[in-house]
C-alpha positions as CSV (number, residue, x, y, z in Angstrom):
1,M,0.0,0.0,0.0
2,R,2.8,2.4,1.0
3,K,4.6,1.7,-2.2
4,T,1.6,2.3,-4.3
5,I,1.1,5.7,-2.6
6,Q,4.8,6.6,-3.2
7,L,4.5,5.5,-6.9
8,G,1.4,7.7,-7.4
9,L,2.9,10.7,-5.9
10,L,6.1,10.3,-8.0
11,S,3.9,9.8,-11.1
12,G,2.0,13.0,-10.2
13,V,5.1,15.0,-9.7
14,F,6.5,13.7,-13.0
15,M,3.4,14.5,-15.0
16,T,3.2,18.0,-13.5
17,L,6.8,18.7,-14.5
18,L,6.2,17.2,-17.9
19,L,3.1,19.2,-18.7
20,T,4.3,22.6,-17.4
21,G,7.5,22.8,-19.5
22,C,10.3,25.1,-18.6
23,A,11.5,28.7,-19.2
24,V,15.1,29.9,-19.2
25,G,16.8,33.1,-19.5
26,N,16.3,36.8,-18.4
27,N,12.8,37.4,-16.8
28,E,13.1,41.1,-17.6
29,V,13.3,40.1,-21.2
30,R,10.3,37.9,-20.8
31,D,8.3,40.9,-19.4
32,L,9.5,43.2,-22.0
33,S,7.1,44.6,-24.5
34,T,7.8,47.0,-27.3
35,E,6.2,49.8,-25.4
36,R,8.2,49.1,-22.3
37,L,11.5,48.8,-24.4
38,A,10.7,52.2,-25.9
39,R,10.6,53.7,-22.4
40,T,13.6,51.7,-21.1
41,I,16.1,52.3,-23.9
42,I,16.3,55.6,-25.8
43,E,18.8,55.4,-28.5
44,N,21.6,58.0,-28.3
45,Q,20.6,58.8,-24.7
46,T,20.5,55.7,-22.5
47,T,23.9,54.3,-21.3
48,K,25.1,50.8,-21.1
49,S,25.0,51.1,-17.2
50,D,21.4,52.1,-17.5
51,V,20.6,49.0,-19.5
52,I,22.3,46.7,-17.1
53,L,20.7,48.5,-14.1
54,R,17.2,48.0,-15.7
55,L,17.5,44.6,-17.3
56,G,20.3,43.0,-15.3
57,E,23.6,41.5,-16.6
58,P,23.4,40.4,-20.2
59,D,23.6,36.7,-21.1
60,Y,26.9,37.7,-22.9
61,M,28.6,40.5,-24.6
62,T,30.5,40.8,-27.9
63,S,32.7,43.4,-29.3
64,E,33.0,44.8,-32.8
65,S,36.0,46.0,-34.5
66,D,35.1,49.7,-34.0
67,G,34.9,49.3,-30.2
68,T,31.2,48.9,-30.1
69,Q,29.9,46.5,-27.5
70,V,26.8,44.4,-28.1
71,L,24.7,43.2,-25.1
72,H,22.8,40.0,-25.7
73,Y,19.7,39.2,-23.7
74,S,17.3,36.3,-24.3
75,W,14.4,34.3,-22.9
76,T,13.2,31.0,-24.0
77,R,10.1,28.8,-23.2
78,G,9.5,25.3,-24.1
79,R,6.4,23.3,-23.5
80,P,5.3,19.8,-24.7
81,S,2.6,19.7,-27.3
82,A,-0.7,18.1,-26.2
83,K,-0.3,15.9,-29.4
84,N,2.6,14.2,-27.5
85,F,0.1,12.5,-25.1
86,I,-2.1,10.9,-27.8
87,P,-1.5,7.3,-27.8
88,F,0.2,5.9,-30.9
89,N,0.9,9.4,-32.2
90,P,3.9,8.9,-34.6
91,V,5.4,12.3,-34.2
92,A,6.4,14.2,-30.9
93,E,6.3,17.9,-31.1
94,Y,8.2,20.4,-28.9
95,P,7.2,24.0,-29.5
96,M,9.5,26.7,-28.2
97,T,9.2,30.5,-28.1
98,Q,12.1,32.8,-27.7
99,K,12.5,36.6,-27.2
100,T,16.0,38.2,-28.0
101,L,17.2,41.7,-27.3
102,R,20.5,43.0,-28.6
103,V,21.8,46.4,-27.6
104,W,24.7,48.2,-29.4
105,C,26.7,50.7,-27.2
106,D,29.5,52.8,-28.6
107,S,33.0,53.1,-27.0
108,S,31.7,55.8,-24.6
109,G,28.9,53.5,-23.3
110,I,26.0,55.2,-25.1
111,V,23.3,53.0,-26.7
112,R,23.3,53.6,-30.5
113,R,20.7,51.1,-31.4
114,Q,18.8,48.0,-30.3
115,D,17.0,45.1,-31.9
116,F,14.1,43.2,-30.1
117,S,12.6,40.2,-31.8
118,G,11.2,36.7,-31.2
119,I,10.6,33.4,-32.9
120,F,8.2,30.6,-32.6
121,Y,9.9,27.2,-33.3
122,I,8.5,23.7,-33.4
123,H,10.8,20.7,-33.4
124,R,9.0,17.6,-34.7
125,M,10.6,14.3,-34.0
126,P,9.2,11.0,-35.3
127,L,9.1,8.2,-32.7
128,F,10.6,5.8,-35.3
129,G,13.4,6.8,-37.7
130,A,15.8,9.8,-37.7
131,D,14.3,12.3,-39.8
132,S,13.3,15.5,-37.9
133,T,11.4,18.4,-39.3
134,H,11.2,21.9,-38.0
135,S,9.2,24.9,-38.6
136,I,10.1,28.4,-37.5
137,R,8.5,31.9,-37.9
138,P,9.1,35.3,-36.4
139,L,6.8,36.5,-33.7
140,T,4.6,39.5,-34.5
141,K,4.8,42.7,-32.4
142,E,1.5,41.6,-30.8
143,E,2.9,38.2,-29.8
144,L,6.0,39.8,-28.4
145,N,3.8,42.0,-26.3
146,D,1.4,39.2,-25.2
147,L,4.3,37.2,-23.9
148,A,5.1,40.0,-21.5
149,D,1.9,39.3,-19.7
150,I,2.4,35.6,-19.1
151,E,3.1,34.1,-15.8
152,G,6.4,32.1,-15.1
């Protein structure tokens, strides 16, 4: 009896984790909308320090040959597709949504430009065989803004 209860609890935890998916990356980027970005980063006025103060440390930074630094921020959410739970379904799907922000700062630390975009990506993997297919499309401005309103 005790073993059955433990197995039931373990199964419940596993299914909860499986159904909820996961998100990784900068939560400030997750909550970023095009309107909030326009208030947060003003080209030729906002400084690199201001960006880091408002959005946190970037995921990584790169430098260009002219001394420009590029701050890279991203947030990604993946969730299993409901189709994965249909018995004998021959293809498993893994949809992912990603938001990306890149900020270019000149050698004096002033923001010169920024790029805020996102993609919706589905990896389709057959249960038998090795051929996977993918589909990818950019997120619309409305979808970028809607993602700012989601919980966790």
